[in-house]
PDB file as gemmi writes it, atoms N, CA and C in Angstrom:
CRYST1    1.000    1.000    1.000  90.00  90.00  90.00 P 1                      
ATOM      1  N   MET A   1      68.989-115.159 -77.387  1.00  0.00           N  
ATOM      2  CA  MET A   1      68.809-116.170 -76.370  1.00  0.00           C  
ATOM      3  C   MET A   1      68.289-115.500 -75.098  1.00  0.00           C  
ATOM      4  N   SER A   2      67.268-116.051 -74.518  1.00  0.00           N  
ATOM      5  CA  SER A   2      66.727-115.480 -73.286  1.00  0.00           C  
ATOM      6  C   SER A   2      67.544-115.957 -72.096  1.00  0.00           C  
ATOM      7  N   GLU A   3      67.470-115.201 -71.035  1.00  0.00           N  
ATOM      8  CA  GLU A   3      68.195-115.606 -69.839  1.00  0.00           C  
ATOM      9  C   GLU A   3      67.322-116.477 -68.955  1.00  0.00           C  
ATOM     10  N   TYR A   4      67.977-117.283 -68.136  1.00  0.00           N  
ATOM     11  CA  TYR A   4      67.275-118.144 -67.205  1.00  0.00           C  
ATOM     12  C   TYR A   4      68.053-118.157 -65.894  1.00  0.00           C  
ATOM     13  N   GLN A   5      67.355-117.942 -64.790  1.00  0.00           N  
ATOM     14  CA  GLN A   5      67.961-117.988 -63.463  1.00  0.00           C  
ATOM     15  C   GLN A   5      67.081-118.828 -62.549  1.00  0.00           C  
ATOM     16  N   TYR A   6      67.716-119.667 -61.744  1.00  0.00           N  
ATOM     17  CA  TYR A   6      67.005-120.554 -60.822  1.00  0.00           C  
ATOM     18  C   TYR A   6      67.508-120.288 -59.409  1.00  0.00           C  
ATOM     19  N   TYR A   7      66.586-120.029 -58.500  1.00  0.00           N  
ATOM     20  CA  TYR A   7      66.901-119.772 -57.092  1.00  0.00           C  
ATOM     21  C   TYR A   7      66.184-120.807 -56.232  1.00  0.00           C  
ATOM     22  N   GLU A   8      66.931-121.450 -55.351  1.00  0.00           N  
ATOM     23  CA  GLU A   8      66.314-122.380 -54.413  1.00  0.00           C  
ATOM     24  C   GLU A   8      66.947-122.209 -53.036  1.00  0.00           C  
ATOM     25  N   PHE A   9      66.107-122.032 -52.044  1.00  0.00           N  
ATOM     26  CA  PHE A   9      66.525-121.949 -50.652  1.00  0.00           C  
ATOM     27  C   PHE A   9      65.864-123.103 -49.908  1.00  0.00           C  
ATOM     28  N   GLN A  10      66.589-123.731 -48.977  1.00  0.00           N  
ATOM     29  CA  GLN A  10      66.050-124.828 -48.182  1.00  0.00           C  
ATOM     30  C   GLN A  10      66.316-124.569 -46.699  1.00  0.00           C  
ATOM     31  N   ALA A  11      65.289-124.795 -45.890  1.00  0.00           N  
ATOM     32  CA  ALA A  11      65.420-124.716 -44.433  1.00  0.00           C  
ATOM     33  C   ALA A  11      65.508-126.143 -43.908  1.00  0.00           C  
ATOM     34  N   ILE A  12      66.568-126.435 -43.197  1.00  0.00           N  
ATOM     35  CA  ILE A  12      66.780-127.798 -42.691  1.00  0.00           C  
ATOM     36  C   ILE A  12      66.618-127.857 -41.177  1.00  0.00           C  
ATOM     37  N   ASP A  13      67.202-126.908 -40.478  1.00  0.00           N  
ATOM     38  CA  ASP A  13      67.187-126.945 -39.010  1.00  0.00           C  
ATOM     39  C   ASP A  13      65.817-126.702 -38.400  1.00  0.00           C  
ATOM     40  N   ARG A  14      65.000-125.922 -39.086  1.00  0.00           N  
ATOM     41  CA  ARG A  14      63.669-125.628 -38.547  1.00  0.00           C  
ATOM     42  C   ARG A  14      62.778-125.153 -39.689  1.00  0.00           C  
ATOM     43  N   PRO A  15      61.477-125.407 -39.591  1.00  0.00           N  
ATOM     44  CA  PRO A  15      60.557-124.919 -40.639  1.00  0.00           C  
ATOM     45  C   PRO A  15      60.321-123.417 -40.492  1.00  0.00           C  
ATOM     46  N   LEU A  16      59.939-122.814 -41.584  1.00  0.00           N  
ATOM     47  CA  LEU A  16      59.555-121.406 -41.571  1.00  0.00           C  
ATOM     48  C   LEU A  16      58.211-121.252 -40.868  1.00  0.00           C  
ATOM     49  N   THR A  17      58.036-120.141 -40.196  1.00  0.00           N  
ATOM     50  CA  THR A  17      56.744-119.841 -39.579  1.00  0.00           C  
ATOM     51  C   THR A  17      55.807-119.256 -40.634  1.00  0.00           C  
ATOM     52  N   GLU A  18      54.536-119.189 -40.317  1.00  0.00           N  
ATOM     53  CA  GLU A  18      53.565-118.559 -41.227  1.00  0.00           C  
ATOM     54  C   GLU A  18      53.960-117.103 -41.493  1.00  0.00           C  
ATOM     55  N   LYS A  19      54.393-116.404 -40.465  1.00  0.00           N  
ATOM     56  CA  LYS A  19      54.812-115.003 -40.617  1.00  0.00           C  
ATOM     57  C   LYS A  19      56.003-114.895 -41.578  1.00  0.00           C  
ATOM     58  N   GLU A  20      56.986-115.775 -41.421  1.00  0.00           N  
ATOM     59  CA  GLU A  20      58.155-115.759 -42.301  1.00  0.00           C  
ATOM     60  C   GLU A  20      57.761-116.072 -43.740  1.00  0.00           C  
ATOM     61  N   MET A  21      56.838-117.024 -43.918  1.00  0.00           N  
ATOM     62  CA  MET A  21      56.385-117.347 -45.269  1.00  0.00           C  
ATOM     63  C   MET A  21      55.677-116.157 -45.911  1.00  0.00           C  
ATOM     64  N   ARG A  22      54.910-115.408 -45.129  1.00  0.00           N  
ATOM     65  CA  ARG A  22      54.263-114.186 -45.651  1.00  0.00           C  
ATOM     66  C   ARG A  22      55.312-113.142 -46.026  1.00  0.00           C  
ATOM     67  N   GLU A  23      56.352-113.009 -45.206  1.00  0.00           N  
ATOM     68  CA  GLU A  23      57.437-112.072 -45.523  1.00  0.00           C  
ATOM     69  C   GLU A  23      58.089-112.436 -46.859  1.00  0.00           C  
ATOM     70  N   LEU A  24      58.364-113.719 -47.059  1.00  0.00           N  
ATOM     71  CA  LEU A  24      58.970-114.171 -48.313  1.00  0.00           C  
ATOM     72  C   LEU A  24      58.029-113.960 -49.493  1.00  0.00           C  
ATOM     73  N   ARG A  25      56.740-114.176 -49.285  1.00  0.00           N  
ATOM     74  CA  ARG A  25      55.761-114.000 -50.355  1.00  0.00           C  
ATOM     75  C   ARG A  25      55.763-112.554 -50.856  1.00  0.00           C  
ATOM     76  N   SER A  26      56.081-111.612 -49.998  1.00  0.00           N  
ATOM     77  CA  SER A  26      56.094-110.204 -50.424  1.00  0.00           C  
ATOM     78  C   SER A  26      57.168-109.939 -51.485  1.00  0.00           C  
ATOM     79  N   TYR A  27      58.123-110.865 -51.645  1.00  0.00           N  
ATOM     80  CA  TYR A  27      59.165-110.708 -52.659  1.00  0.00           C  
ATOM     81  C   TYR A  27      58.796-111.336 -53.994  1.00  0.00           C  
ATOM     82  N   SER A  28      57.847-112.259 -53.980  1.00  0.00           N  
ATOM     83  CA  SER A  28      57.479-112.936 -55.224  1.00  0.00           C  
ATOM     84  C   SER A  28      56.087-113.539 -55.124  1.00  0.00           C  
ATOM     85  N   THR A  29      55.275-113.264 -56.120  1.00  0.00           N  
ATOM     86  CA  THR A  29      53.952-113.881 -56.167  1.00  0.00           C  
ATOM     87  C   THR A  29      53.994-115.236 -56.875  1.00  0.00           C  
ATOM     88  N   ARG A  30      55.075-115.515 -57.603  1.00  0.00           N  
ATOM     89  CA  ARG A  30      55.182-116.763 -58.363  1.00  0.00           C  
ATOM     90  C   ARG A  30      55.965-117.864 -57.663  1.00  0.00           C  
ATOM     91  N   ALA A  31      56.745-117.526 -56.664  1.00  0.00           N  
ATOM     92  CA  ALA A  31      57.617-118.512 -56.010  1.00  0.00           C  
ATOM     93  C   ALA A  31      56.807-119.632 -55.370  1.00  0.00           C  
ATOM     94  N   ARG A  32      57.414-120.811 -55.332  1.00  0.00           N  
ATOM     95  CA  ARG A  32      56.851-121.935 -54.590  1.00  0.00           C  
ATOM     96  C   ARG A  32      57.431-121.858 -53.181  1.00  0.00           C  
ATOM     97  N   ILE A  33      56.584-121.539 -52.222  1.00  0.00           N  
ATOM     98  CA  ILE A  33      57.027-121.357 -50.844  1.00  0.00           C  
ATOM     99  C   ILE A  33      56.342-122.397 -49.967  1.00  0.00           C  
ATOM    100  N   THR A  34      57.157-123.138 -49.214  1.00  0.00           N  
ATOM    101  CA  THR A  34      56.661-124.130 -48.262  1.00  0.00           C  
ATOM    102  C   THR A  34      57.326-123.836 -46.914  1.00  0.00           C  
ATOM    103  N   PRO A  35      56.953-124.552 -45.872  1.00  0.00           N  
ATOM    104  CA  PRO A  35      57.629-124.343 -44.586  1.00  0.00           C  
ATOM    105  C   PRO A  35      59.130-124.661 -44.608  1.00  0.00           C  
ATOM    106  N   THR A  36      59.590-125.341 -45.657  1.00  0.00           N  
ATOM    107  CA  THR A  36      61.021-125.662 -45.726  1.00  0.00           C  
ATOM    108  C   THR A  36      61.719-125.153 -46.985  1.00  0.00           C  
ATOM    109  N   SER A  37      61.021-124.388 -47.835  1.00  0.00           N  
ATOM    110  CA  SER A  37      61.703-123.966 -49.062  1.00  0.00           C  
ATOM    111  C   SER A  37      61.097-122.724 -49.716  1.00  0.00           C  
ATOM    112  N   PHE A  38      61.923-122.110 -50.540  1.00  0.00           N  
ATOM    113  CA  PHE A  38      61.531-121.025 -51.443  1.00  0.00           C  
ATOM    114  C   PHE A  38      62.203-121.352 -52.765  1.00  0.00           C  
ATOM    115  N   VAL A  39      61.421-121.546 -53.826  1.00  0.00           N  
ATOM    116  CA  VAL A  39      61.964-121.890 -55.140  1.00  0.00           C  
ATOM    117  C   VAL A  39      61.327-120.987 -56.171  1.00  0.00           C  
ATOM    118  N   ASN A  40      62.159-120.404 -57.025  1.00  0.00           N  
ATOM    119  CA  ASN A  40      61.637-119.571 -58.105  1.00  0.00           C  
ATOM    120  C   ASN A  40      62.636-119.558 -59.251  1.00  0.00           C  
ATOM    121  N   ASP A  41      62.123-119.445 -60.444  1.00  0.00           N  
ATOM    122  CA  ASP A  41      62.984-119.274 -61.606  1.00  0.00           C  
ATOM    123  C   ASP A  41      62.527-118.047 -62.377  1.00  0.00           C  
ATOM    124  N   TYR A  42      63.468-117.464 -63.070  1.00  0.00           N  
ATOM    125  CA  TYR A  42      63.211-116.220 -63.795  1.00  0.00           C  
ATOM    126  C   TYR A  42      63.705-116.349 -65.225  1.00  0.00           C  
ATOM    127  N   SER A  43      62.846-115.997 -66.161  1.00  0.00           N  
ATOM    128  CA  SER A  43      63.249-115.872 -67.560  1.00  0.00           C  
ATOM    129  C   SER A  43      63.279-114.398 -67.948  1.00  0.00           C  
ATOM    130  N   TRP A  44      62.726-113.580 -67.100  1.00  0.00           N  
ATOM    131  CA  TRP A  44      62.775-112.129 -67.233  1.00  0.00           C  
ATOM    132  C   TRP A  44      62.735-111.587 -65.814  1.00  0.00           C  
ATOM    133  N   GLY A  45      63.183-110.396 -65.619  1.00  0.00           N  
ATOM    134  CA  GLY A  45      63.209-109.848 -64.270  1.00  0.00           C  
ATOM    135  C   GLY A  45      64.324-110.484 -63.457  1.00  0.00           C  
ATOM    136  N   SER A  46      64.295-110.239 -62.169  1.00  0.00           N  
ATOM    137  CA  SER A  46      65.336-110.791 -61.317  1.00  0.00           C  
ATOM    138  C   SER A  46      64.846-110.924 -59.880  1.00  0.00           C  
ATOM    139  N   PHE A  47      65.605-111.637 -59.104  1.00  0.00           N  
ATOM    140  CA  PHE A  47      65.322-111.904 -57.711  1.00  0.00           C  
ATOM    141  C   PHE A  47      65.324-110.597 -56.922  1.00  0.00           C  
ATOM    142  N   LYS A  48      64.301-110.378 -56.107  1.00  0.00           N  
ATOM    143  CA  LYS A  48      64.157-109.124 -55.359  1.00  0.00           C  
ATOM    144  C   LYS A  48      64.717-109.203 -53.940  1.00  0.00           C  
ATOM    145  N   GLY A  49      65.013-110.402 -53.472  1.00  0.00           N  
ATOM    146  CA  GLY A  49      65.510-110.565 -52.110  1.00  0.00           C  
ATOM    147  C   GLY A  49      67.016-110.387 -52.020  1.00  0.00           C  
ATOM    148  N   ASN A  50      67.545-110.621 -50.837  1.00  0.00           N  
ATOM    149  CA  ASN A  50      68.978-110.566 -50.578  1.00  0.00           C  
ATOM    150  C   ASN A  50      69.394-111.953 -50.090  1.00  0.00           C  
ATOM    151  N   LYS A  51      70.102-112.699 -50.927  1.00  0.00           N  
ATOM    152  CA  LYS A  51      70.426-114.090 -50.594  1.00  0.00           C  
ATOM    153  C   LYS A  51      71.210-114.204 -49.298  1.00  0.00           C  
ATOM    154  N   ASP A  52      72.124-113.293 -49.033  1.00  0.00           N  
ATOM    155  CA  ASP A  52      72.909-113.364 -47.799  1.00  0.00           C  
ATOM    156  C   ASP A  52      72.033-113.130 -46.570  1.00  0.00           C  
ATOM    157  N   ALA A  53      71.164-112.142 -46.635  1.00  0.00           N  
ATOM    158  CA  ALA A  53      70.257-111.862 -45.513  1.00  0.00           C  
ATOM    159  C   ALA A  53      69.281-113.016 -45.310  1.00  0.00           C  
ATOM    160  N   TRP A  54      68.779-113.602 -46.395  1.00  0.00           N  
ATOM    161  CA  TRP A  54      67.849-114.721 -46.288  1.00  0.00           C  
ATOM    162  C   TRP A  54      68.528-115.940 -45.680  1.00  0.00           C  
ATOM    163  N   MET A  55      69.791-116.174 -46.044  1.00  0.00           N  
ATOM    164  CA  MET A  55      70.520-117.302 -45.456  1.00  0.00           C  
ATOM    165  C   MET A  55      70.716-117.079 -43.957  1.00  0.00           C  
ATOM    166  N   GLU A  56      70.975-115.877 -43.567  1.00  0.00           N  
ATOM    167  CA  GLU A  56      71.185-115.595 -42.150  1.00  0.00           C  
ATOM    168  C   GLU A  56      69.889-115.694 -41.356  1.00  0.00           C  
ATOM    169  N   LYS A  57      68.777-115.277 -41.953  1.00  0.00           N  
ATOM    170  CA  LYS A  57      67.524-115.208 -41.212  1.00  0.00           C  
ATOM    171  C   LYS A  57      66.638-116.455 -41.343  1.00  0.00           C  
ATOM    172  N   TYR A  58      66.567-117.048 -42.552  1.00  0.00           N  
ATOM    173  CA  TYR A  58      65.568-118.084 -42.809  1.00  0.00           C  
ATOM    174  C   TYR A  58      66.113-119.472 -43.157  1.00  0.00           C  
ATOM    175  N   PHE A  59      67.186-119.536 -43.927  1.00  0.00           N  
ATOM    176  CA  PHE A  59      67.530-120.786 -44.612  1.00  0.00           C  
ATOM    177  C   PHE A  59      68.912-121.324 -44.279  1.00  0.00           C  
ATOM    178  N   ASP A  60      69.119-122.600 -44.642  1.00  0.00           N  
ATOM    179  CA  ASP A  60      70.381-123.301 -44.410  1.00  0.00           C  
ATOM    180  C   ASP A  60      71.135-123.616 -45.704  1.00  0.00           C  
ATOM    181  N   VAL A  61      70.429-123.675 -46.822  1.00  0.00           N  
ATOM    182  CA  VAL A  61      71.041-124.012 -48.107  1.00  0.00           C  
ATOM    183  C   VAL A  61      70.499-123.075 -49.181  1.00  0.00           C  
ATOM    184  N   PHE A  62      71.398-122.647 -50.079  1.00  0.00           N  
ATOM    185  CA  PHE A  62      71.005-121.813 -51.208  1.00  0.00           C  
ATOM    186  C   PHE A  62      71.670-122.359 -52.461  1.00  0.00           C  
ATOM    187  N   LEU A  63      70.898-122.474 -53.531  1.00  0.00           N  
ATOM    188  CA  LEU A  63      71.415-122.893 -54.828  1.00  0.00           C  
ATOM    189  C   LEU A  63      70.962-121.892 -55.874  1.00  0.00           C  
ATOM    190  N   TYR A  64      71.914-121.425 -56.687  1.00  0.00           N  
ATOM    191  CA  TYR A  64      71.614-120.502 -57.780  1.00  0.00           C  
ATOM    192  C   TYR A  64      72.260-121.049 -59.045  1.00  0.00           C  
ATOM    193  N   LEU A  65      71.485-121.093 -60.118  1.00  0.00           N  
ATOM    194  CA  LEU A  65      71.982-121.520 -61.418  1.00  0.00           C  
ATOM    195  C   LEU A  65      71.512-120.516 -62.460  1.00  0.00           C  
ATOM    196  N   ALA A  66      72.399-120.174 -63.388  1.00  0.00           N  
ATOM    197  CA  ALA A  66      72.028-119.295 -64.491  1.00  0.00           C  
ATOM    198  C   ALA A  66      72.532-119.901 -65.798  1.00  0.00           C  
ATOM    199  N   ASN A  67      71.798-119.654 -66.870  1.00  0.00           N  
ATOM    200  CA  ASN A  67      72.157-120.283 -68.138  1.00  0.00           C  
ATOM    201  C   ASN A  67      73.455-119.730 -68.736  1.00  0.00           C  
ATOM    202  N   TRP A  68      74.013-118.660 -68.181  1.00  0.00           N  
ATOM    203  CA  TRP A  68      75.291-118.159 -68.676  1.00  0.00           C  
ATOM    204  C   TRP A  68      76.477-118.751 -67.915  1.00  0.00           C  
ATOM    205  N   GLY A  69      76.195-119.742 -67.031  1.00  0.00           N  
ATOM    206  CA  GLY A  69      77.277-120.488 -66.409  1.00  0.00           C  
ATOM    207  C   GLY A  69      77.539-120.194 -64.943  1.00  0.00           C  
ATOM    208  N   THR A  70      76.867-119.248 -64.364  1.00  0.00           N  
ATOM    209  CA  THR A  70      77.072-118.959 -62.947  1.00  0.00           C  
ATOM    210  C   THR A  70      76.351-120.004 -62.099  1.00  0.00           C  
ATOM    211  N   HIS A  71      77.076-120.562 -61.142  1.00  0.00           N  
ATOM    212  CA  HIS A  71      76.519-121.525 -60.197  1.00  0.00           C  
ATOM    213  C   HIS A  71      76.985-121.129 -58.808  1.00  0.00           C  
ATOM    214  N   ILE A  72      76.063-121.037 -57.865  1.00  0.00           N  
ATOM    215  CA  ILE A  72      76.404-120.686 -56.484  1.00  0.00           C  
ATOM    216  C   ILE A  72      75.721-121.687 -55.556  1.00  0.00           C  
ATOM    217  N   LEU A  73      76.490-122.221 -54.630  1.00  0.00           N  
ATOM    218  CA  LEU A  73      75.962-123.083 -53.585  1.00  0.00           C  
ATOM    219  C   LEU A  73      76.434-122.515 -52.252  1.00  0.00           C  
ATOM    220  N   MET A  74      75.492-122.218 -51.374  1.00  0.00           N  
ATOM    221  CA  MET A  74      75.820-121.708 -50.050  1.00  0.00           C  
ATOM    222  C   MET A  74      75.238-122.663 -49.012  1.00  0.00           C  
ATOM    223  N   LEU A  75      76.035-122.958 -47.982  1.00  0.00           N  
ATOM    224  CA  LEU A  75      75.602-123.803 -46.881  1.00  0.00           C  
ATOM    225  C   LEU A  75      75.829-123.051 -45.577  1.00  0.00           C  
ATOM    226  N   ARG A  76      74.849-123.085 -44.717  1.00  0.00           N  
ATOM    227  CA  ARG A  76      75.019-122.502 -43.390  1.00  0.00           C  
ATOM    228  C   ARG A  76      75.248-123.663 -42.433  1.00  0.00           C  
ATOM    229  N   LEU A  77      76.463-123.725 -41.890  1.00  0.00           N  
ATOM    230  CA  LEU A  77      76.840-124.811 -40.998  1.00  0.00           C  
ATOM    231  C   LEU A  77      77.316-124.247 -39.664  1.00  0.00           C  
ATOM    232  N   PRO A  78      77.034-124.951 -38.583  1.00  0.00           N  
ATOM    233  CA  PRO A  78      77.602-124.534 -37.301  1.00  0.00           C  
ATOM    234  C   PRO A  78      79.124-124.683 -37.345  1.00  0.00           C  
ATOM    235  N   SER A  79      79.842-123.743 -36.766  1.00  0.00           N  
ATOM    236  CA  SER A  79      81.308-123.794 -36.800  1.00  0.00           C  
ATOM    237  C   SER A  79      81.845-125.038 -36.095  1.00  0.00           C  
ATOM    238  N   ARG A  80      81.066-125.632 -35.201  1.00  0.00           N  
ATOM    239  CA  ARG A  80      81.529-126.859 -34.536  1.00  0.00           C  
ATOM    240  C   ARG A  80      81.590-128.039 -35.513  1.00  0.00           C  
ATOM    241  N   LEU A  81      80.857-127.954 -36.633  1.00  0.00           N  
ATOM    242  CA  LEU A  81      80.878-129.028 -37.627  1.00  0.00           C  
ATOM    243  C   LEU A  81      81.973-128.840 -38.670  1.00  0.00           C  
ATOM    244  N   LEU A  82      82.264-127.610 -39.014  1.00  0.00           N  
ATOM    245  CA  LEU A  82      83.284-127.319 -40.021  1.00  0.00           C  
ATOM    246  C   LEU A  82      83.823-125.924 -39.755  1.00  0.00           C  
ATOM    247  N   ASP A  83      85.051-125.868 -39.249  1.00  0.00           N  
ATOM    248  CA  ASP A  83      85.576-124.534 -38.959  1.00  0.00           C  
ATOM    249  C   ASP A  83      86.076-123.867 -40.238  1.00  0.00           C  
ATOM    250  N   LEU A  84      86.201-122.573 -40.188  1.00  0.00           N  
ATOM    251  CA  LEU A  84      86.536-121.767 -41.358  1.00  0.00           C  
ATOM    252  C   LEU A  84      87.893-122.149 -41.946  1.00  0.00           C  
ATOM    253  N   ARG A  85      88.871-122.391 -41.108  1.00  0.00           N  
ATOM    254  CA  ARG A  85      90.218-122.746 -41.583  1.00  0.00           C  
ATOM    255  C   ARG A  85      90.181-124.060 -42.362  1.00  0.00           C  
ATOM    256  N   THR A  86      89.510-125.064 -41.835  1.00  0.00           N  
ATOM    257  CA  THR A  86      89.409-126.354 -42.516  1.00  0.00           C  
ATOM    258  C   THR A  86      88.681-126.206 -43.849  1.00  0.00           C  
ATOM    259  N   ALA A  87      87.611-125.438 -43.864  1.00  0.00           N  
ATOM    260  CA  ALA A  87      86.863-125.234 -45.107  1.00  0.00           C  
ATOM    261  C   ALA A  87      87.749-124.609 -46.172  1.00  0.00           C  
ATOM    262  N   ARG A  88      88.523-123.621 -45.800  1.00  0.00           N  
ATOM    263  CA  ARG A  88      89.406-122.957 -46.774  1.00  0.00           C  
ATOM    264  C   ARG A  88      90.471-123.908 -47.301  1.00  0.00           C  
ATOM    265  N   LEU A  89      90.967-124.801 -46.465  1.00  0.00           N  
ATOM    266  CA  LEU A  89      91.997-125.753 -46.889  1.00  0.00           C  
ATOM    267  C   LEU A  89      91.434-126.892 -47.727  1.00  0.00           C  
ATOM    268  N   THR A  90      90.197-127.253 -47.491  1.00  0.00           N  
ATOM    269  CA  THR A  90      89.601-128.434 -48.114  1.00  0.00           C  
ATOM    270  C   THR A  90      89.009-128.169 -49.485  1.00  0.00           C  
ATOM    271  N   VAL A  91      88.283-127.087 -49.639  1.00  0.00           N  
ATOM    272  CA  VAL A  91      87.570-126.821 -50.886  1.00  0.00           C  
ATOM    273  C   VAL A  91      88.541-126.290 -51.935  1.00  0.00           C  
ATOM    274  N   ARG A  92      88.547-126.956 -53.076  1.00  0.00           N  
ATOM    275  CA  ARG A  92      89.444-126.573 -54.168  1.00  0.00           C  
ATOM    276  C   ARG A  92      88.637-126.306 -55.440  1.00  0.00           C  
ATOM    277  N   VAL A  93      87.854-125.248 -55.411  1.00  0.00           N  
ATOM    278  CA  VAL A  93      87.097-124.852 -56.597  1.00  0.00           C  
ATOM    279  C   VAL A  93      87.426-123.406 -56.916  1.00  0.00           C  
ATOM    280  N   ARG A  94      87.136-123.002 -58.125  1.00  0.00           N  
ATOM    281  CA  ARG A  94      87.424-121.641 -58.534  1.00  0.00           C  
ATOM    282  C   ARG A  94      86.578-120.662 -57.735  1.00  0.00           C  
ATOM    283  N   GLY A  95      87.228-119.723 -57.101  1.00  0.00           N  
ATOM    284  CA  GLY A  95      86.542-118.629 -56.433  1.00  0.00           C  
ATOM    285  C   GLY A  95      85.754-118.969 -55.188  1.00  0.00           C  
ATOM    286  N   PRO A  96      86.255-119.873 -54.310  1.00  0.00           N  
ATOM    287  CA  PRO A  96      85.460-120.143 -53.110  1.00  0.00           C  
ATOM    288  C   PRO A  96      85.391-118.915 -52.216  1.00  0.00           C  
ATOM    289  N   SER A  97      84.312-118.810 -51.504  1.00  0.00           N  
ATOM    290  CA  SER A  97      84.126-117.710 -50.578  1.00  0.00           C  
ATOM    291  C   SER A  97      83.588-118.280 -49.272  1.00  0.00           C  
ATOM    292  N   PHE A  98      84.231-117.920 -48.190  1.00  0.00           N  
ATOM    293  CA  PHE A  98      83.808-118.409 -46.884  1.00  0.00           C  
ATOM    294  C   PHE A  98      83.614-117.220 -45.963  1.00  0.00           C  
ATOM    295  N   GLY A  99      82.626-117.312 -45.119  1.00  0.00           N  
ATOM    296  CA  GLY A  99      82.393-116.243 -44.167  1.00  0.00           C  
ATOM    297  C   GLY A  99      81.942-116.807 -42.843  1.00  0.00           C  
ATOM    298  N   ARG A 100      82.070-116.014 -41.838  1.00  0.00           N  
ATOM    299  CA  ARG A 100      81.660-116.421 -40.502  1.00  0.00           C  
ATOM    300  C   ARG A 100      80.608-115.454 -40.031  1.00  0.00           C  
ATOM    301  N   LYS A 101      79.495-115.977 -39.573  1.00  0.00           N  
ATOM    302  CA  LYS A 101      78.405-115.180 -39.007  1.00  0.00           C  
ATOM    303  C   LYS A 101      78.229-115.586 -37.562  1.00  0.00           C  
ATOM    304  N   THR A 102      77.848-114.662 -36.759  1.00  0.00           N  
ATOM    305  CA  THR A 102      77.582-115.007 -35.365  1.00  0.00           C  
ATOM    306  C   THR A 102      76.269-115.754 -35.266  1.00  0.00           C  
ATOM    307  N   ALA A 103      76.194-116.660 -34.339  1.00  0.00           N  
ATOM    308  CA  ALA A 103      74.972-117.453 -34.149  1.00  0.00           C  
ATOM    309  C   ALA A 103      73.865-116.590 -33.573  1.00  0.00           C  
ATOM    310  N   LYS A 104      72.677-116.834 -34.053  1.00  0.00           N  
ATOM    311  CA  LYS A 104      71.494-116.153 -33.523  1.00  0.00           C  
ATOM    312  C   LYS A 104      70.504-117.221 -33.116  1.00  0.00           C  
ATOM    313  N   SER A 105      69.869-117.016 -32.000  1.00  0.00           N  
ATOM    314  CA  SER A 105      68.875-118.002 -31.589  1.00  0.00           C  
ATOM    315  C   SER A 105      67.552-117.696 -32.275  1.00  0.00           C  
ATOM    316  N   PHE A 106      66.783-118.735 -32.522  1.00  0.00           N  
ATOM    317  CA  PHE A 106      65.491-118.570 -33.182  1.00  0.00           C  
ATOM    318  C   PHE A 106      64.453-118.564 -32.149  1.00  0.00           C  
TER     319      PHE A 106                                                      
END                                                                             
C-alpha cells in the first residue's frame, strides 16, 4: 500500500505577498499556492517545510491528513478570542497540544 499525505495551509487574516509566495514555492514545485493558501499532497517524498514556523510566519490554519490515520488541525487565534486555559479545559480529544506564541506585527 502506498502512503498518502495531504497538507493544507490557509491565510485568513491577510493575504500572502508575492515575496512570501516565492519563498513557499522554493519548498515545492507542485504545490497549489495562492495569496491565501498552500496545498500539496504526497504519495512519495515528504513535506520540506516546517509547519510550526509556517503557521507563525504565514498562515492561520493548518490541516494534515495521512492514510495511516494521523490527522492534525492547527489554528492560530489571538489570545483575546480563546485563552490557553479555556482551550485546555474545553477540547476533549486524544493528544491535544496547545501553545502560546508572542504576537508579531506584519
